[in-house]
C-alpha positions in Angstrom: 73.1 -63.3 183.1 71.6 -62.9 179.4 71.7 -59.3 179.8 75.4 -60.2 181.0 76.1 -62.1 178.5 75.3 -59.4 175.8 77.4 -56.3 177.7 74.7 -54.7 179.2 75.5 -52.8 182.2 73.0 -53.6 185.0 73.3 -53.2 188.5 74.4 -56.4 191.1 71.2 -58.3 191.7 71.0 -60.9 194.2 68.2 -63.4 195.3 69.3 -64.6 198.6 67.1 -68.0 199.1 66.9 -67.6 203.2 68.4 -65.6 205.9 71.3 -66.8 206.2 72.6 -66.7 202.2 71.5 -62.5 203.5 73.5 -62.9 206.4 76.4 -63.3 204.0 75.2 -61.4 201.9 74.7 -58.1 204.2 78.2 -58.2 204.8 79.2 -58.0 200.8 77.6 -55.2 199.7 77.5 -51.8 199.9 74.0 -49.5 201.1 71.6 -48.1 199.9 70.5 -50.9 197.9 66.9 -51.5 196.5 65.1 -54.6 197.5 62.1 -55.5 194.8 59.4 -58.7 194.6 59.8 -60.8 191.8 56.6 -60.6 190.6 54.8 -57.1 191.3 53.5 -54.0 188.9 53.9 -50.4 189.4 56.3 -50.0 192.4 54.4 -51.9 194.4 57.0 -53.9 197.5 60.0 -51.7 196.3 61.8 -50.5 199.2 65.0 -48.5 199.5 66.9 -50.2 201.6 69.6 -47.9 203.8 71.4 -50.6 206.3 71.6 -54.1 207.3 69.3 -54.1 209.8 66.3 -52.4 207.9 67.2 -55.5 204.9 66.7 -58.0 207.4 63.0 -57.0 208.4 62.5 -55.6 204.6 63.9 -59.4 203.4 61.4 -60.8 205.5 58.1 -58.8 205.3 58.8 -59.2 201.1 58.5 -62.9 201.5 55.8 -63.7 204.3 53.9 -61.4 201.7 54.8 -62.5 198.0 55.9 -66.2 199.2 59.4 -65.9 197.1 62.5 -64.5 198.4 62.7 -61.3 197.0 65.9 -59.2 195.0 68.3 -57.3 195.8 69.3 -54.8 193.8 72.5 -52.5 194.1 71.1 -48.9 194.0 72.1 -46.8 191.0 72.1 -42.6 190.9 69.9 -41.2 188.4 67.3 -40.5 187.1 64.0 -43.5 185.9 63.7 -43.9 182.3 61.3 -46.3 180.1 61.9 -46.9 177.1 59.2 -48.9 174.9 59.0 -50.5 172.1 57.4 -52.4 169.2 59.0 -55.4 167.3 58.0 -57.5 164.8 59.7 -60.8 164.0 62.8 -59.3 165.7 62.5 -55.7 163.8 61.9 -52.4 165.8 59.0 -51.0 164.4 58.4 -48.7 166.9 59.7 -47.2 170.1 59.4 -44.1 172.5 61.0 -43.2 175.4 60.0 -40.8 178.9 61.1 -39.8 182.1 60.0 -40.2 185.4 60.0 -36.7 186.9 57.9 -37.6 189.9 57.4 -40.7 191.4 54.4 -42.4 193.6 55.7 -43.2 196.0 58.7 -41.2 196.0 61.3 -43.8 196.6 60.2 -46.3 194.0 56.9 -46.0 192.2 55.3 -45.4 189.2 56.0 -42.3 187.6 53.0 -39.7 188.1 54.5 -36.8 186.1 56.6 -38.1 183.5 58.2 -36.7 179.8 58.7 -37.9 176.5 62.3 -37.8 175.5 64.6 -38.4 173.1 65.2 -42.4 173.0 69.0 -43.1 171.0 70.7 -43.9 174.7 68.2 -46.5 175.3 67.7 -48.3 171.6 71.2 -50.6 171.7 70.6 -52.1 174.6 66.8 -53.1 173.6 68.0 -54.1 170.4 70.6 -56.1 172.1 68.4 -57.6 173.6 65.0 -58.6 171.6 66.4 -59.0 168.1 68.3 -62.0 168.9 65.0 -63.7 169.9 63.4 -62.8 167.3 61.1 -60.7 169.8 57.3 -60.4 168.5 54.9 -57.3 170.2 55.7 -54.9 172.7 57.8 -54.7 175.9 59.4 -51.9 178.5 63.1 -51.5 179.1 63.1 -49.7 182.7 66.5 -47.5 183.0 68.4 -45.5 185.7 70.7 -42.8 184.5 72.1 -39.2 185.2 71.2 -38.0 181.6 74.9 -37.4 181.3 75.8 -38.0 177.0 78.7 -39.9 178.1 77.6 -41.8 180.7 76.0 -45.1 180.1 72.1 -45.9 181.5 72.2 -48.8 183.8 69.0 -52.0 182.8 66.5 -52.3 185.6 64.8 -54.5 184.7 62.3 -55.6 181.2 59.0 -56.0 181.2 57.0 -58.1 178.5 53.5 -56.7 179.1 51.7 -52.7 178.7 53.7 -50.4 181.1 52.7 -48.0 184.1 53.0 -44.9 181.8 51.3 -46.6 178.8 49.6 -42.9 178.6 52.4 -41.3 178.3 53.0 -43.8 175.5 49.8 -42.7 173.3 49.4 -39.0 174.2 52.6 -38.8 172.8 51.9 -40.2 169.5 52.7 -43.6 169.8 49.3 -45.9 170.1 51.2 -49.3 171.3 47.4 -50.8 171.9 46.5 -50.1 168.4 49.2 -50.9 166.9 49.2 -54.4 169.3 46.2 -55.1 167.8 46.5 -54.5 164.3 49.6 -56.7 164.4 47.4 -59.3 165.4 44.5 -59.2 163.4 47.0 -57.9 160.4 49.5 -59.9 161.0 52.0 -56.6 160.3 52.4 -53.1 162.4 50.7 -50.4 161.0 52.8 -47.2 160.4 53.4 -45.5 163.5 55.3 -41.8 163.7 57.9 -40.1 165.7 56.4 -39.4 169.2 55.8 -35.7 170.2 59.4 -34.9 172.5 59.3 -33.0 175.4 55.5 -33.9 175.5 54.4 -34.3 179.6 51.5 -36.0 181.3 50.9 -36.1 184.9 48.7 -38.5 187.4 46.2 -36.0 189.1 46.5 -35.3 192.5 49.9 -38.1 192.9 52.0 -35.6 191.0 51.8 -33.2 193.5 53.8 -35.7 195.9 57.2 -34.4 196.8 54.6 -31.0 198.2 53.0 -33.1 200.6 56.3 -35.3 201.8 57.0 -32.8 204.4 53.5 -32.7 205.9 53.1 -36.5 206.1 56.2 -36.4 207.6 56.1 -34.3 210.5 52.8 -35.3 213.3 52.3 -30.8 214.5 52.0 -30.2 210.6 49.9 -32.9 209.2 47.3 -32.1 212.4 47.1 -28.8 211.4 46.6 -29.9 207.5 43.9 -32.3 208.6 42.3 -29.4 210.6 41.9 -27.0 208.0 40.7 -29.1 205.4 37.9 -29.9 208.0 36.9 -26.5 208.0 38.1 -25.3 204.5 35.9 -27.4 202.3 32.5 -26.3 202.6 33.9 -23.0 202.0 36.2 -22.5 199.0 33.5 -24.4 195.9 32.7 -20.7 194.7 36.4 -19.3 195.4 39.6 -19.0 193.1 42.7 -21.4 193.8 44.1 -17.7 194.8 41.5 -16.9 197.5 41.1 -20.8 198.5 45.0 -20.1 199.4 44.0 -17.4 201.7 41.4 -18.3 203.2 44.4 -21.4 204.5 47.3 -18.8 205.1 43.8 -16.9 207.7 42.9 -20.4 209.3 46.8 -21.1 210.3 47.6 -16.8 210.9 48.0 -17.7 214.1 49.4 -21.7 214.6 52.9 -21.4 213.9 54.0 -23.3 210.9 55.6 -22.3 207.5 52.6 -22.8 205.2 53.5 -20.3 203.0 56.5 -22.3 202.2 54.6 -25.2 201.4 52.1 -23.3 199.4 55.5 -22.0 197.3 56.7 -25.4 196.4 53.2 -26.4 195.5 52.6 -23.3 192.8 55.9 -23.9 191.5 55.0 -28.0 191.0 51.6 -26.7 189.7 53.1 -24.1 187.1 55.6 -27.1 186.2 52.6 -29.5 185.3 50.2 -26.8 183.9 50.1 -27.7 180.5 51.0 -31.3 181.1 47.9 -33.4 179.6 45.8 -35.4 182.8 46.1 -39.2 183.4 43.3 -41.1 184.1 40.7 -38.7 184.1 40.3 -35.2 182.9 39.8 -32.4 185.9 39.7 -28.3 186.0 39.0 -28.4 189.3 41.6 -25.8 191.2 39.7 -26.4 194.5 41.0 -30.4 194.0 44.1 -29.1 195.5 43.5 -28.7 199.2 41.9 -32.1 199.8 44.9 -33.8 197.5 47.0 -31.9 200.0 45.1 -33.4 202.9 44.0 -37.1 201.0 48.1 -37.9 199.9 49.9 -36.7 203.3 47.1 -39.2 205.0 48.5 -42.2 202.8 52.2 -41.4 203.0 51.5 -41.1 207.2 48.9 -44.2 207.5 49.3 -45.7 204.2 45.4 -45.7 204.4 42.8 -43.0 202.8 41.4 -41.1 205.9 38.0 -41.9 207.2 36.7 -39.1 205.7 36.9 -40.8 202.6 36.4 -43.6 203.1 33.0 -42.7 204.7 
């Protein structure tokens, strides 16, 4: 309601209280839609729904898990953009925006590979919402936008807390935790520089998700990958990444799967993220790639870690 009153473009959003209201709503909306819990982080519980039956099933699952009716939101085409801001008594002090190039989970998860972008397309929305209430502190606003200068970004949600991509902000030159600390201790925000546009960060492993999604969805390919990883992990410890790929291809030489295509996609993604700063931890071991393929494929396929990792 607040966004609408301030002229902010948002997707139509509903919260049916029960199955009867959901039935009535389902006949008047266009699919796909996004179903999301009202209180969770990092994309948890968010599902892209393709039809009425799936909507009913996911609604019941969400209600059972969170004990609250989930939100249902019209799906907006475009990419994920996040605007991060710091306000001091209703005045914008600092801001930066980034685009989620890859997400985990792929459909509705948090960004796993990000790039800092110009924040100008999103600032008017932040000011229209936060200035009138005298906002004091940090916030993060999620948008869906197609990137065209003449088009309007759609506001998806507002988070009055630190965000999943905080590392992206800090690595781009905007140290929000320090700024918030400074405001708390000294009563005034410190000077913050302009963000480094174009800076990229990644969560090691998770950013490879687009290269393994097809494997996870294929019975045969997943079994082949599990078999390969089990037999190769001991032999690649002292070899270069290129040689490791050759070993994999040799082991799969008599098997009718297009592993070369997987390698091509994987190499393309690695090249794109080679210069990106690692989020969470730092790793310069190239041999993690094959293990990541197997672990992520297992997560996608079974929604749990493989036994080899747990034991």
